[in-house]
C-alpha positions in Angstrom: 181.3 28.0 126.6 181.6 24.3 126.5 182.3 22.2 123.5 179.8 19.7 124.7 177.1 22.3 124.3 176.4 21.2 120.7 174.8 17.9 119.9 175.3 16.2 116.6 172.4 14.0 117.3 170.2 17.1 117.9 167.3 17.6 115.4 168.6 21.1 114.7 171.6 21.8 112.5 174.8 22.9 114.3 174.6 26.5 113.0 171.0 26.7 114.4 172.2 25.5 117.8 174.8 28.2 117.8 172.2 30.8 116.7 170.0 29.7 119.8 173.0 29.9 122.2 174.0 33.4 121.0 170.4 34.8 120.9 169.6 33.4 124.4 172.6 35.3 125.9 171.5 38.6 124.0 168.0 38.2 125.1 169.1 37.7 128.8 171.2 40.8 128.5 174.6 39.1 128.9 175.7 40.8 125.9 174.6 44.5 125.9 173.4 46.7 123.0 176.2 47.7 120.6 178.5 45.3 122.4 180.9 43.5 120.2 180.3 39.7 120.0 183.0 37.0 119.9 184.5 36.6 116.5 183.7 33.8 114.1 187.2 32.3 114.6 186.8 32.4 118.4 183.4 30.7 118.5 184.4 28.1 116.0 187.5 27.2 118.2 185.3 27.0 121.3 182.5 25.0 119.8 185.0 22.9 117.8 183.2 23.5 114.5 184.1 24.9 111.1 184.1 28.7 110.9 181.5 28.5 108.1 179.1 27.0 110.6 179.5 30.0 113.0 179.3 32.4 110.0 175.9 31.0 109.0 174.7 31.5 112.6 175.8 35.1 112.5 174.2 35.7 109.1 170.9 34.3 110.4 171.1 36.6 113.4 171.8 39.5 111.2 168.9 38.6 108.8 166.6 38.6 111.9 168.0 42.0 113.0 169.5 40.6 116.2 173.0 41.7 115.4 174.6 44.1 112.9 178.0 44.3 111.3 180.8 46.9 111.3 183.2 46.6 108.4 186.4 44.9 109.3 185.4 45.0 113.0 182.8 42.2 113.5 179.5 41.6 114.8 177.6 43.7 117.3 174.3 43.4 119.4 171.4 45.2 117.7 169.6 47.6 119.9 166.2 46.3 121.1 167.2 42.7 120.9 167.4 42.2 124.7 164.7 42.5 127.4 164.5 45.8 129.1 167.0 46.2 131.9 164.6 47.8 134.3 160.9 47.1 134.5 158.6 49.9 135.6 157.3 49.4 139.1 153.6 49.6 138.1 152.6 46.1 137.0 149.7 47.2 134.8 151.9 49.7 133.0 154.7 47.1 132.8 152.3 44.7 131.2 151.5 47.2 128.5 155.0 48.5 127.8 156.9 45.3 127.8 156.3 41.9 126.2 153.4 41.5 128.7 152.1 38.9 130.9 148.4 38.9 131.7 149.2 37.7 135.2 150.8 41.1 136.0 147.5 42.8 135.4 145.6 40.2 137.4 148.0 40.9 140.4 146.8 44.5 140.6 144.3 44.8 143.4 141.3 46.9 142.2 137.7 47.5 143.0 136.6 47.3 139.3 138.3 44.3 137.8 137.4 44.3 134.1 140.6 42.4 133.4 139.6 39.1 134.9 137.7 36.7 132.6 136.4 34.6 135.5 132.9 34.0 137.0 131.8 36.2 139.9 132.1 33.9 142.9 128.5 34.7 144.1 127.2 33.2 140.8 128.5 29.8 141.7 126.2 27.4 143.7 128.5 27.5 146.7 126.3 25.8 149.2 125.5 23.0 146.7 129.3 22.8 145.9 130.1 22.2 149.6 127.6 19.3 149.7 129.5 17.6 146.9 132.8 18.1 148.6 131.4 16.1 151.6 130.0 13.5 149.3 133.3 12.9 147.6 134.9 12.3 151.0 132.2 9.8 151.9 132.7 8.0 148.5 136.5 8.1 148.5 137.7 8.1 152.2 141.2 7.7 151.1 141.2 10.5 148.5 143.5 12.8 150.4 146.1 10.0 150.7 146.2 9.0 147.0 148.0 10.5 144.0 146.1 10.6 140.6 147.8 8.9 137.7 149.7 11.1 135.4 147.0 10.8 132.8 144.2 11.7 135.2 141.5 9.8 137.1 140.1 7.1 134.8 136.5 7.5 136.1 136.6 11.2 135.1 138.2 10.5 131.8 135.6 7.9 130.9 132.7 10.2 132.0 134.1 13.1 129.9 134.6 10.9 126.9 131.0 9.7 127.2 129.9 13.4 127.4 131.9 14.4 124.3 130.9 11.4 122.3 127.2 11.9 122.9 127.1 15.8 122.8 129.6 16.6 120.1 130.0 13.3 118.1 133.6 12.8 119.1 135.5 9.7 118.2 137.4 9.3 121.4 138.5 6.8 124.1 139.7 7.5 127.7 143.2 6.7 126.6 143.2 9.6 124.3 142.5 12.1 127.0 144.7 13.8 129.7 143.5 15.8 132.6 145.4 19.0 133.4 145.3 21.7 135.9 143.5 24.2 133.7 143.9 25.1 130.1 147.1 27.1 130.5 148.9 23.9 131.7 147.5 22.2 128.6 148.8 24.9 126.3 152.2 24.9 127.9 152.5 21.2 127.8 151.5 20.8 124.2 153.9 23.6 123.2 156.8 22.1 125.1 156.4 18.7 123.3 155.6 20.0 119.9 157.5 23.2 119.3 161.2 23.7 119.0 163.0 27.1 118.3 162.2 28.6 114.9 159.1 26.2 114.3 156.5 28.3 112.6 153.3 28.7 114.7 150.1 30.5 113.5 148.3 32.5 116.2 145.1 34.4 115.8 145.3 38.2 115.9 144.3 39.1 118.5 144.7 36.0 120.7 144.8 34.8 124.4 147.8 36.8 125.8 149.5 33.8 127.7 149.6 31.7 124.5 151.8 34.3 122.9 154.1 34.1 125.9 154.2 30.4 125.8 155.1 30.1 122.1 157.7 33.0 122.4 159.4 31.1 125.2 159.7 28.1 122.9 161.4 30.2 120.4 158.7 29.8 117.8 158.4 32.0 114.7 154.9 33.4 115.2 152.8 34.3 112.2 149.4 36.2 112.8 146.1 35.1 111.4 143.4 37.8 111.5 140.1 36.8 113.0 137.0 38.8 112.4 133.3 38.7 113.1 133.0 36.4 110.1 135.8 34.0 111.1 139.1 33.7 109.1 140.3 34.4 105.7 140.8 30.7 104.6 142.8 31.8 101.5 145.3 33.6 103.7 145.5 30.6 105.9 146.2 28.2 103.1 148.8 30.4 101.7 150.6 30.6 105.0 150.4 26.8 105.3 151.7 26.4 101.7 154.6 28.9 102.0 155.8 28.6 105.7 154.8 25.0 106.6 153.6 25.8 110.2 154.0 23.1 112.8 150.9 24.3 114.7 147.9 26.7 114.7 146.7 27.8 118.0 143.1 29.0 117.8 140.1 29.7 120.0 137.2 29.6 117.6 134.2 29.6 120.0 133.4 32.9 121.9 137.0 33.8 121.1 139.1 35.5 123.7 139.4 38.4 123.5 136.9 39.3 120.7 134.0 37.0 121.5 133.7 36.0 117.8 132.7 32.5 116.8 134.0 30.8 113.6 131.2 29.3 111.5 130.7 25.6 110.9 131.9 25.6 107.2 135.1 27.3 108.1 135.8 24.7 110.9 135.4 21.9 108.5 137.6 23.5 105.9 140.3 24.3 108.5 140.5 20.6 109.5 140.9 19.7 105.7 143.7 22.2 105.3 145.4 21.2 108.4 145.4 17.5 107.3 146.6 18.4 103.8 149.5 20.6 104.9 150.4 18.5 108.0 149.7 21.3 110.5 148.3 20.6 113.9 145.4 22.6 115.2 145.4 23.4 118.9 141.7 24.2 119.6 141.3 26.0 123.0 137.6 25.7 124.0 137.2 27.6 127.3 133.8 29.2 127.0 131.6 26.7 125.1 128.8 26.4 127.6 128.4 30.2 128.0 126.1 30.9 125.0 123.3 33.5 125.1 121.1 32.0 122.3 121.7 29.0 120.2 124.5 26.6 121.0 127.7 27.3 119.1 128.9 25.0 116.2 130.6 21.8 117.0 134.3 21.8 117.9 136.9 21.3 115.2 137.7 18.0 116.9 134.3 16.7 115.7 135.4 16.8 112.1 138.9 15.5 112.6 139.5 12.1 111.1 143.3 12.5 110.6 144.5 13.2 114.1 145.4 16.9 113.4 143.4 18.5 116.2 144.5 18.7 119.8 141.4 19.7 121.7 141.7 21.5 125.0 138.5 21.9 126.9 138.7 24.0 130.1 136.0 24.0 132.8 137.7 26.3 135.2 136.2 29.7 134.3 132.5 28.9 134.9 132.3 25.6 136.8 134.8 26.0 139.6 137.9 28.1 139.1 139.4 26.8 142.4 139.4 23.2 141.0 141.2 24.3 137.9 140.3 21.3 135.7 140.7 20.9 131.9 141.1 18.0 129.5 143.3 17.5 126.4 142.1 15.1 123.7 144.3 14.0 121.0 145.5 10.8 119.2 148.0 8.3 120.7 151.3 9.6 119.2 150.9 13.1 120.6 149.3 11.7 123.9 152.5 9.7 124.5 154.6 12.8 124.3 152.2 14.8 126.6 152.2 12.1 129.3 156.0 12.0 129.3 156.2 15.8 129.7 153.5 15.8 132.4 155.2 13.1 134.4 158.4 15.1 134.5 156.5 18.2 135.8 154.2 16.7 138.5 152.6 13.5 139.8 149.3 14.2 138.0 146.5 16.8 138.4 145.3 16.8 142.1 143.1 13.7 142.7 140.6 15.5 145.1 139.9 18.2 142.6 139.2 15.6 139.9 136.8 13.7 142.0 134.9 16.8 143.1 134.6 17.9 139.6 133.4 14.5 138.4 130.4 14.5 140.7 129.8 18.3 140.7 129.8 18.8 137.0 127.8 15.8 135.9 125.1 16.4 138.5 121.6 17.3 137.2 121.6 20.4 139.4 124.9 21.7 138.0 123.7 21.2 134.5 120.5 23.1 135.3 122.6 25.9 137.0 124.5 26.4 133.7 121.3 27.9 132.2 121.1 30.3 135.2 124.8 31.3 134.5 124.0 32.0 130.8 121.1 34.3 131.8 123.2 36.1 134.5 126.1 36.7 132.0 123.8 37.8 129.3 122.2 40.4 131.6 125.8 41.6 132.6 126.9 41.9 129.0 123.8 43.9 128.1 124.2 46.2 131.1 127.8 46.9 130.1 126.8 47.7 126.6 124.0 49.9 127.7 126.4 52.0 129.9 128.7 52.4 126.9 126.2 53.3 124.2 126.6 57.1 124.8 130.4 56.9 124.2 132.3 56.9 120.9 133.5 53.4 121.5 133.1 50.6 119.1 132.4 46.8 119.7 130.7 43.8 118.3 128.1 42.2 120.7 129.2 38.5 121.2 126.8 35.6 121.4 128.6 34.2 124.3 131.7 34.2 126.5 132.9 36.7 129.1 134.4 39.7 127.1 133.8 42.7 125.0 136.5 43.8 122.6 136.3 47.5 122.5 138.0 50.0 120.2 138.7 53.5 121.6 139.7 56.5 119.5 143.4 56.4 118.5 143.8 59.9 120.0 143.8 58.5 123.5 147.2 57.6 125.1 146.8 54.0 126.3 149.7 54.1 128.6 148.4 57.1 130.5 144.8 55.8 130.5 146.1 52.6 132.1 147.8 54.6 134.9 144.8 56.9 135.4 142.5 53.9 135.6 144.7 52.2 138.2 144.5 55.3 140.4 140.7 54.9 140.3 141.0 51.3 141.1 140.0 50.0 137.7 141.7 47.4 135.6 141.3 46.2 132.0 143.4 44.3 129.4 145.1 46.5 126.8 144.6 45.2 123.3 148.4 45.2 122.4 149.2 42.4 124.9 146.7 40.2 122.9 148.5 41.0 119.7 151.4 38.9 118.4 152.7 42.0 116.7 152.2 44.2 119.8 150.0 46.7 118.0 146.2 47.1 118.3 146.9 50.0 120.8 143.4 51.4 120.4 141.7 48.2 121.6 140.9 47.1 125.1 139.2 43.8 126.5 136.6 44.4 129.1 135.2 41.3 131.0 131.7 41.5 132.3 131.8 38.3 134.2 133.6 39.0 137.5 131.6 41.6 139.1 128.1 42.1 140.4 125.6 44.1 138.3 125.9 47.2 140.6 129.8 47.1 140.5 129.7 46.6 136.8 127.5 49.7 136.3 129.6 51.8 138.7 132.9 50.6 137.3 131.9 51.4 133.7 130.7 54.8 134.6 134.0 55.5 136.4 136.0 54.1 133.4 134.1 56.4 131.0 134.8 59.4 133.2 138.6 58.6 133.2 138.4 58.2 129.4 136.6 61.5 128.9 139.2 63.3 131.1 141.9 61.8 129.0 140.2 62.6 125.7 139.8 66.2 126.9 143.4 66.3 127.9 144.5 65.0 124.5 142.6 67.9 122.8 144.2 70.5 124.9 147.7 69.0 124.6 
């Protein structure tokens, strides 16, 4: 350990910095379960701080069940505090058993991929898209020899601002928008600049799995907020904001991933009011807005924000052109400055060619007309999946848009074994526990109806039901 590890100018207190240092080494497995930790006196000498400072760090670790105490002996590593030493070889099982990363499931090669919330490639107007690629090279002959700015192509930002202002009544300028390589980069950037260890973050339960990973990596204290068909319990949210003073609330209120729920207008307005009153930022992830099956969804929360408390992330990757991976972040100037600084340290800007292709492709009349065809195609696939499942004892709520069904299976089914059996039949899905900040919801699964043809969907669901029925029978005879 180096004495220079601690910073007296750091925003955290000295004992909190020591806490972070010890916890990181425990999590990485450098100190094993039941291993004795350095004494208070030893750490105080090495860090050149008062022994009381180290004692406070150890007390916080004990309070958070990361260490335990033996009388007259010292502090020891609490079992379960470190990451598993050996990961299972099967990535889909690993994703379920461990802290889970959705990418591990996506890496599994399968015929029936109910795990991917992406558009089936054949639903995209590929021939039309190729025409626009050629058009972009004609309009911008030097596009391959040019970097974008860190903030993103000004022409694209101005076009998106115009689109948001006229369609959603945003109060927004091009200087308040950043172009990123998809929504996941936007979430990661925002978390990196706004969240430090032990900051309280509210997350929906369930939620988008990679968001859990991002905020855990930042060392945030995660508090779950239940989302239902009717939205949120606003009294619960206000109480959490009053007591815990969260730094941020990450939410996906429109065709929510994974449930498909949509939060009503009045709750959106009230959420913005609560956020402004309790100084809590709202990170609004809006990835499926255009994929509605009936009426358009309510306006984004950003439409009601007059205090600068909403960071609006709008992704176009999932249903416009996944290969381009374009998203935008809209927020007020103080936060934008932080985002630009972080973005400049990680890359030289989102690929310029991708931005120019997206600009001319998305705003074309033909693409806007094609969105209606996509909505119809997805609605048909959703209904087909639901029809195949009606004879089962599964439960779900039919969403009004998006890519996913959130399905509850009887609790008697062993999810770990079901995952393994499905993989053997070349089927993947997302287990509900990895969408849960509390790692529960083990009777739920997310099934995406967007990534396969109608025939594949029908065959895949029938296969999944057969695997489920076999496991159900096995559980009865066990």
